[in-house]
C-alpha positions in Angstrom: 11.0 8.2 -40.2 9.5 5.0 -41.7 6.0 4.3 -40.4 3.0 2.2 -41.1 -0.5 3.5 -41.7 -2.3 4.2 -38.4 -0.9 5.1 -35.0 1.6 2.3 -34.6 5.0 3.4 -36.0 7.4 0.8 -37.4 9.7 0.6 -34.3 6.7 -0.1 -32.0 5.5 -2.8 -34.3 9.0 -4.3 -34.4 9.1 -4.4 -30.7 5.8 -6.1 -30.4 6.8 -8.7 -33.0 10.0 -9.4 -31.3 8.3 -9.9 -27.9 5.6 -12.1 -29.6 8.2 -14.3 -31.3 10.0 -14.7 -27.9 6.8 -15.7 -26.1 5.8 -18.1 -28.8 9.2 -19.8 -28.7 9.0 -20.1 -25.0 5.5 -21.5 -25.2 6.8 -24.2 -27.7 9.6 -25.1 -25.3 7.6 -25.0 -22.0 3.9 -25.8 -22.3 1.7 -22.9 -21.2 -0.9 -25.5 -20.1 1.4 -26.6 -17.3 1.8 -23.0 -16.1 -2.0 -22.5 -16.3 -2.6 -25.7 -14.2 -0.1 -24.4 -11.6 -1.9 -21.1 -11.4 -5.3 -22.6 -11.1 -4.2 -24.6 -8.1 -3.8 -21.4 -6.2 -5.9 -18.8 -8.1 -9.6 -18.7 -9.0 -9.6 -19.2 -12.8 -5.8 -18.8 -12.7 -5.9 -15.1 -12.1 -4.6 -13.0 -9.2 -7.9 -11.2 -8.5 -6.7 -9.5 -5.3 -3.8 -7.9 -7.2 -6.1 -6.7 -9.9 -8.6 -5.2 -7.4 -5.7 -3.4 -5.7 -4.4 -2.1 -8.9 -7.8 -0.9 -9.9 -8.2 0.9 -6.6 -4.8 2.7 -6.9 -5.5 3.7 -10.5 -9.0 4.9 -9.5 -7.6 7.2 -6.9 -5.1 8.7 -9.4 -7.7 9.2 -12.1 -10.8 10.4 -10.2 -9.6 11.7 -6.8 -6.3 13.3 -7.9 -7.8 14.4 -11.3 -5.4 12.3 -13.4 -8.2 11.6 -15.8 -8.1 15.2 -17.0 -4.5 16.0 -16.2 -2.5 12.7 -16.6 0.9 14.2 -16.0 0.0 16.8 -13.4 -2.4 15.4 -10.8 -3.4 17.1 -7.6 -0.8 16.1 -5.1 -0.5 18.5 -2.1 -3.7 17.6 -0.3 -3.1 13.9 -0.6 0.2 13.6 1.3 0.4 12.3 4.8 0.8 15.6 6.5 -0.6 15.1 10.0 -2.8 13.0 12.2 -5.0 16.1 12.4 -5.7 15.8 8.7 -7.2 12.3 8.2 -7.8 12.8 4.5 -4.1 13.0 3.7 -3.4 9.9 5.9 -6.2 7.9 4.2 -5.2 8.7 0.6 -1.4 9.1 0.8 -0.4 5.5 0.2 -2.7 5.2 -2.7 -2.0 8.6 -4.4 1.0 9.5 -6.6 3.0 12.6 -7.5 2.8 12.0 -11.3 2.3 9.5 -14.1 5.9 8.1 -13.9 5.5 7.6 -10.1 2.2 5.8 -10.7 3.5 3.6 -13.5 6.6 2.6 -11.6 4.5 1.4 -8.6 1.9 -0.3 -10.7 4.6 -2.3 -12.5 6.1 -3.3 -9.2 2.6 -4.3 -8.0 1.8 -6.3 -11.1 5.1 -8.3 -10.8 5.5 -8.8 -7.0 1.8 -8.8 -5.8 0.8 -11.9 -7.8 3.7 -13.8 -6.3 2.6 -12.8 -2.8 -1.0 -13.6 -3.6 0.1 -17.0 -5.0 1.9 -17.8 -1.7 -1.2 -16.7 0.2 -3.5 -18.7 -2.2 -7.2 -18.3 -2.9 -7.7 -21.9 -1.7 -6.8 -22.9 1.8 -3.6 -24.8 2.1 -3.9 -26.1 5.7 -4.1 -29.9 5.8 -7.7 -31.1 6.3 -9.2 -27.8 5.3 -11.7 -27.5 2.5 -12.8 -24.6 0.3 -16.0 -23.0 1.5 -15.6 -24.7 4.8 -15.8 -21.3 6.5 -15.7 -17.7 5.5 -11.9 -17.6 6.0 -11.6 -20.6 3.6 -13.9 -19.2 1.0 -11.8 -18.6 -2.1 -13.8 -15.6 -3.2 -13.5 -14.0 0.2 -9.8 -14.7 0.3 -9.3 -13.2 -3.2 -11.7 -10.3 -3.3 -11.9 -9.3 0.4 -9.1 -10.5 2.6 -6.1 -9.9 0.2 -7.3 -6.3 -0.8 -8.2 -5.5 2.8 -4.7 -6.5 3.9 -3.2 -4.3 1.1 -5.3 -1.4 2.3 -4.3 -1.9 6.0 -0.6 -2.1 5.1 -0.9 1.1 3.0 -2.7 2.9 5.8 -0.1 1.8 8.4 2.6 3.0 6.1 1.1 6.4 6.0 0.3 6.6 9.7 3.9 5.7 10.7 5.7 7.4 7.9 8.2 10.2 8.8 7.2 13.2 6.7 4.5 13.9 4.1 5.0 10.7 2.0 2.9 9.8 -1.0 2.8 6.7 -3.1 2.1 3.0 -3.1 5.8 2.0 -2.9 5.6 1.0 0.7 3.0 -1.6 -0.1 5.1 -2.8 -3.1 8.0 -3.3 -0.6 5.6 -5.2 1.6 4.7 -7.6 -1.3 8.4 -8.2 -1.8 9.1 -8.8 1.9 6.2 -11.3 2.1 7.4 -13.2 -0.9 11.1 -13.1 0.2 10.3 -15.2 3.3 9.5 -18.4 1.4 10.8 -17.8 -2.2 13.7 -15.5 -1.9 15.4 -16.2 -5.3 12.1 -16.4 -7.2 11.3 -13.0 -5.7 14.5 -11.5 -7.0 13.8 -13.0 -10.5 10.3 -11.5 -10.4 11.7 -8.2 -9.1 14.0 -7.8 -12.1 11.3 -9.0 -14.5 9.5 -5.8 -13.4 12.5 -3.8 -14.8 12.0 -5.6 -18.1 8.3 -4.7 -18.1 9.0 -1.1 -17.3 11.6 -0.9 -20.1 9.0 -2.4 -22.5 6.4 0.2 -21.4 8.9 3.1 -21.9 10.0 1.7 -25.3 6.4 1.7 -26.4 5.6 5.2 -25.1 8.9 6.7 -26.3 10.5 4.4 -29.0 13.1 7.0 -29.7 14.6 9.5 -27.3 16.8 12.4 -28.4 18.7 14.3 -25.7 21.3 17.0 -25.8 23.5 18.5 -23.1 22.0 21.5 -21.4 21.4 23.0 -18.0 19.0 21.2 -15.6 17.7 21.8 -12.2 17.2 18.8 -10.0 18.0 17.4 -6.5 20.1 14.2 -6.1 18.2 11.1 -7.2 18.6 9.5 -3.8 16.9 12.5 -2.1 13.7 11.5 -3.8 13.5 8.1 -2.1 11.0 7.7 0.8 13.6 5.4 2.6 11.8 5.1 5.9 8.5 4.2 4.2 10.2 1.6 2.0 11.9 0.0 5.0 8.6 -0.1 7.0 6.9 -1.7 4.1 9.6 -4.3 3.7 9.5 -5.1 7.4 5.7 -5.4 7.4 5.9 -7.8 4.5 8.6 -9.9 6.2 6.6 -10.1 9.4 3.4 -11.1 7.6 5.3 -13.7 5.6 7.1 -15.2 8.6 3.8 -15.3 10.5 2.1 -17.1 7.6 4.9 -19.6 7.0 5.2 -20.5 10.7 1.4 -20.9 11.1 1.4 -23.3 8.2 4.5 -25.2 9.5 6.2 -24.8 6.1 9.8 -25.7 5.6 11.8 -22.4 5.4 14.5 -21.7 2.8 18.1 -21.8 3.8 19.7 -18.9 5.6 22.0 -18.1 2.7 19.1 -17.9 0.3 17.1 -15.7 2.6 20.1 -13.4 3.3 21.0 -13.1 -0.4 17.4 -12.5 -1.4 16.8 -9.6 1.1 20.2 -8.1 0.4 19.9 -8.2 -3.3 16.4 -6.7 -3.2 17.6 -4.0 -0.8 20.5 -3.1 -3.0 18.4 -3.2 -6.1 15.9 -0.7 -4.6 18.7 1.6 -3.2 17.7 1.0 0.5 21.3 1.8 1.4 20.7 5.5 0.4 20.5 7.0 3.9 20.5 10.8 3.6 19.9 14.0 5.4 18.6 17.4 4.2 20.6 20.3 5.5 18.4 23.0 3.9 19.1 25.4 1.1 19.1 22.6 -1.4 22.0 20.7 0.3 21.8 17.0 1.0 24.3 14.6 2.5 24.4 10.8 1.7 25.6 8.3 4.3 26.5 5.5 1.9 28.7 3.4 4.2 26.2 3.6 7.1 23.3 2.7 4.7 25.1 -0.3 3.3 25.9 -1.6 6.8 22.3 -1.2 7.8 20.9 -3.3 5.0 23.5 -6.0 5.6 22.3 -6.2 9.2 18.7 -6.2 8.2 19.3 -9.0 5.7 21.1 -11.0 8.4 18.3 -10.6 11.0 15.7 -11.6 8.4 17.7 -14.6 7.3 18.3 -15.8 10.9 14.5 -15.4 11.7 13.3 -17.1 8.5 15.8 -20.1 8.7 15.7 -20.7 12.5 14.1 -23.9 13.7 10.9 -24.3 15.6 12.8 -25.5 18.7 12.9 -23.3 21.8 16.0 -21.7 22.9 16.1 -23.7 26.2 14.8 -26.9 27.7 13.7 -27.3 31.3 16.1 -30.0 32.6 14.0 -30.7 35.8 10.6 -31.3 34.3 11.6 -32.2 30.8 9.2 -29.7 29.4 9.9 -27.1 26.8 9.6 -23.4 27.7 10.8 -20.0 26.5 10.3 -18.7 23.0 11.2 -20.5 19.9 14.3 -19.3 18.0 12.4 -17.9 15.1 10.2 -16.0 17.6 13.2 -14.2 19.0 14.1 -13.0 15.5 10.4 -12.1 14.9 10.5 -9.9 18.0 13.8 -8.3 16.9 12.2 -7.4 13.6 9.2 -6.0 15.4 11.5 -3.8 17.5 13.4 -2.6 14.4 10.0 -1.7 12.9 9.0 0.1 16.1 12.3 2.0 16.1 11.6 3.2 12.5 7.9 4.0 13.2 8.3 5.6 16.6 9.7 9.0 15.7 6.9 9.5 13.2 4.2 9.7 15.9 5.2 13.0 17.6 6.3 14.4 14.3 2.9 13.7 12.7 1.1 15.4 15.6 3.0 18.7 15.1 3.9 19.1 11.4 3.0 22.7 10.7 3.8 25.6 13.0 0.7 27.6 11.9 2.5 31.0 12.1 1.6 33.7 9.7 3.4 33.5 6.4 6.0 36.2 5.6 5.3 38.8 2.9 2.3 39.2 0.7 0.2 36.0 0.1 -2.8 34.8 -1.8 -5.6 32.8 -0.3 -7.4 29.9 -2.0 -10.1 28.6 0.5 -8.1 27.3 3.5 -4.7 27.5 1.7 -2.3 30.4 1.9 0.5 30.8 -0.7 3.4 33.1 -0.6 7.0 33.5 -1.7 9.8 33.9 0.9 13.5 33.3 1.2 15.7 32.0 4.0 12.8 31.5 6.4 12.5 28.6 9.0 10.9 25.5 7.5 7.5 25.3 9.2 7.3 21.6 8.5 10.1 20.8 10.9 10.1 23.9 13.1 8.2 22.1 15.9 11.4 20.1 16.7 14.9 21.1 17.2 17.0 17.9 17.3 20.6 17.4 16.5 22.2 14.0 15.7 25.7 13.3 14.4 26.2 17.0 13.7 23.0 17.4 11.6 20.0 19.4 12.8 16.3 19.1 12.0 16.0 22.9 12.0 16.5 24.2 8.5 15.7 27.3 6.5 13.9 27.2 3.1 13.3 29.5 0.2 10.6 29.4 -2.5 6.9 29.3 -3.0 5.4 28.3 0.3 2.0 26.7 0.8 0.3 26.5 4.2 -3.0 25.2 5.4 -3.4 25.3 9.1 -6.6 23.3 8.9 -4.9 20.5 7.0 -1.6 20.7 8.8 0.2 21.5 5.6 3.4 23.6 5.4 5.6 23.0 2.3 7.9 24.6 -0.1 6.0 23.7 -3.2 8.6 25.3 -5.6 12.1 26.1 -4.6 13.8 29.3 -5.4 16.3 27.5 -7.6 13.6 25.8 -9.6 11.7 29.0 -10.1 14.9 30.8 -11.2 15.5 28.0 -13.7 12.0 27.8 -15.3 10.7 31.4 -14.7 7.3 30.2 -13.7 5.6 27.3 -12.0 2.0 26.4 -11.3 1.0 25.0 -7.9 -2.2 22.9 -7.8 -4.3 23.2 -4.6 -7.5 21.5 -3.7 -9.1 18.6 -1.9 -11.6 15.8 -2.5 -13.9 17.0 -5.3 -12.2 20.4 -6.1 -9.1 21.9 -7.5 -7.5 25.4 -8.1 -4.2 26.8 -9.2 -1.7 29.5 -8.2 1.0 30.4 -10.6 4.3 31.8 -9.5 6.0 34.0 -12.1 9.5 35.5 -11.8 11.2 38.2 -13.8 14.5 39.9 -13.3 17.9 41.1 -14.4 21.3 39.6 -14.0 23.4 42.4 -12.6 27.0 42.4 -13.9 29.4 41.1 -11.2 26.6 40.6 -8.7 23.5 38.7 -7.8 20.2 39.0 -9.8 17.6 41.6 -9.1 14.2 40.0 -9.5 10.5 40.0 -8.5 8.1 37.1 -7.9 4.3 37.4 -8.6 1.6 35.1 -7.5 -1.3 34.8 -10.0 -4.8 33.4 -9.5 -8.0 33.7 -11.5 -8.9 36.7 -9.4 -5.7 38.6 -8.6 -2.1 39.1 -9.2 0.1 39.8 -6.1 3.7 41.0 -6.0 4.9 38.6 -3.3 8.7 39.3 -3.3 11.3 41.7 -4.5 15.0 41.8 -3.9 16.6 44.9 -2.6 18.7 47.2 -4.9 21.5 45.2 -6.5 24.6 47.1 -7.3 26.6 46.3 -10.4 30.4 45.7 -10.1 31.5 48.3 -12.7 32.0 51.9 -11.4 31.3 54.4 -14.1 32.7 57.9 -13.7 33.0 57.4 -10.0 29.3 56.4 -9.8 27.8 53.2 -8.4 24.9 51.8 -10.5 22.2 49.7 -9.0 19.1 47.9 -10.4 16.1 48.4 -8.2 13.0 46.2 -8.5 9.7 48.1 -8.0 6.0 47.2 -8.2 5.7 48.6 -11.7 9.0 47.5 -13.1 12.7 48.2 -12.6 14.6 51.4 -11.8 18.2 52.5 -12.2 19.9 54.1 -9.2 23.1 56.1 -9.8 24.9 57.0 -6.5 27.8 59.4 -6.1 29.0 61.0 -2.9 25.9 59.7 -1.0 23.6 61.4 -3.6 21.3 59.2 -5.6 19.6 59.8 -8.9 16.9 57.3 -9.8 14.6 56.6 -12.7 13.1 53.8 -14.8 15.2 51.5 -17.0 15.3 52.5 -20.7 13.0 50.8 -23.2 14.2 49.5 -26.5 15.6 52.2 -28.8 15.3 54.8 -26.0 18.1 56.2 -23.9 18.0 57.9 -20.5 20.5 60.0 -18.7 20.9 60.0 -14.9 23.6 62.1 -13.3 25.4 62.5 -16.6 25.5 58.8 -17.3 23.7 57.7 -20.4 21.9 54.3 -20.3 20.8 52.5 -23.4 19.1 49.1 -24.0 20.3 46.7 -26.7 17.5 44.1 -26.8 17.9 42.4 -23.4 21.1 44.2 -22.3 21.5 47.5 -20.4 24.7 49.5 -21.1 26.1 52.6 -19.3 28.0 55.2 -21.3 30.2 57.9 -19.8 33.2 59.8 -21.2 33.7 57.4 -24.1 33.4 54.3 -21.8 30.6 51.8 -22.4 30.0 48.9 -20.0 27.2 46.4 -19.6 25.5 46.8 -16.2 22.7 44.2 -16.5 20.8 41.8 -18.8 17.3 40.4 -18.6 17.1 36.9 -17.0 16.4 34.0 -19.4 14.6 30.8 -18.3 14.6 27.2 -19.5 
């Protein structure tokens, strides 16, 4: 690969040059001085200080509270989700924490593109006719930029956590609120800015990974739409719309047309996959209600457009006294949006009061302060066990399998690593902790793929102080019958045994090691690297092989 001296390879430099040439050409065509003057009319020194303060706060939480400073790609996540009202720490930090570097960068890019537009609409300088800067604390540009705007951002994030359905994490609800706020007065500009964020993210990815080589291979993942915190995104968008409508009406501003508002909200909702309404059936199975989801975002866009574009006139005039009464048309739509928001937020309140069932975990477990960690299969999901609701043939009661983490004090119950994920990778480290401390538990799996049957395997939980055998399968019988004998692989605490059964009589002993053969009930077993063969009467069949992991 051709590269220049230093740390910047040729393709990164080429990308920077191309972007620089493009910006220089645009500056020649459209004077940057005019843009600067436009920004200075609304921003102190032409900069969106509220946005920058908010970004600094979110980045600070990731680096210093979640430990991203020392572990950029694997921050501490579990204690900073919105688990329960009984665990205020999770509620307070959830909206400002992130599950990883990619999650953080995505939300920061969204913030740096959409928040300045929202802050520009809000303005550091008062816009009400007759008002003057520094006329009161509410009109003080520095208070508006450095206090009021970041404070509103914090409150929106906190409300998003409090009314979220499930243990959410991430700043995306606030990013959606920025978008909703801006869509009210500048719908098409918001869409343009929204897609400019995609350009910025592509530039970032191109700088970090200028070349990407990929090959076909096995992967373990859930559907992409199952990773979307849809309810939290919808709440954020609604909060932004309500704040934007309230500000626009208080300033008596001319609203955009209904068509522009409808198109703006719909395009943003489609672009952010807000149509991806799904349900988790348990055991790694998800169902996507695509048609229902699309219908819902069309209805939401219509309600928002009617509310934004409605006139200030009341619905009705008193014919006898000639006075106006009843709510204005926009106020009716405002109330409808409030009711939609309440409908989304309402179910979260009882759910967040009873998230974890607090029952003893099955099997052997390890303890790290107030956390308990175990491995179990096909057990009721303690996160949803407090409720047994059915809707449209789907139930909230599901079973789960994998590495389970529970903290009764924090209201935490979660499958930190699924059985399928651990079978794919062979090991996984779960990070536990709280504000100011961290610890780790590593789940390790070993096993054998039994011919014609399911695997026989063990799962260990490893900490700095102990190693615990948390789970073993029962004996797994191979499909081949050798000399009238059934052969099974049996996991034990010390390793694996072979069990040879004939006429209800069983002979059992350890698996052979490399270059060593063993005989059980006249059947000779040999190991060839990772494979176990059974030999009897001139017949040789494979009965098992060691599991391999990715």
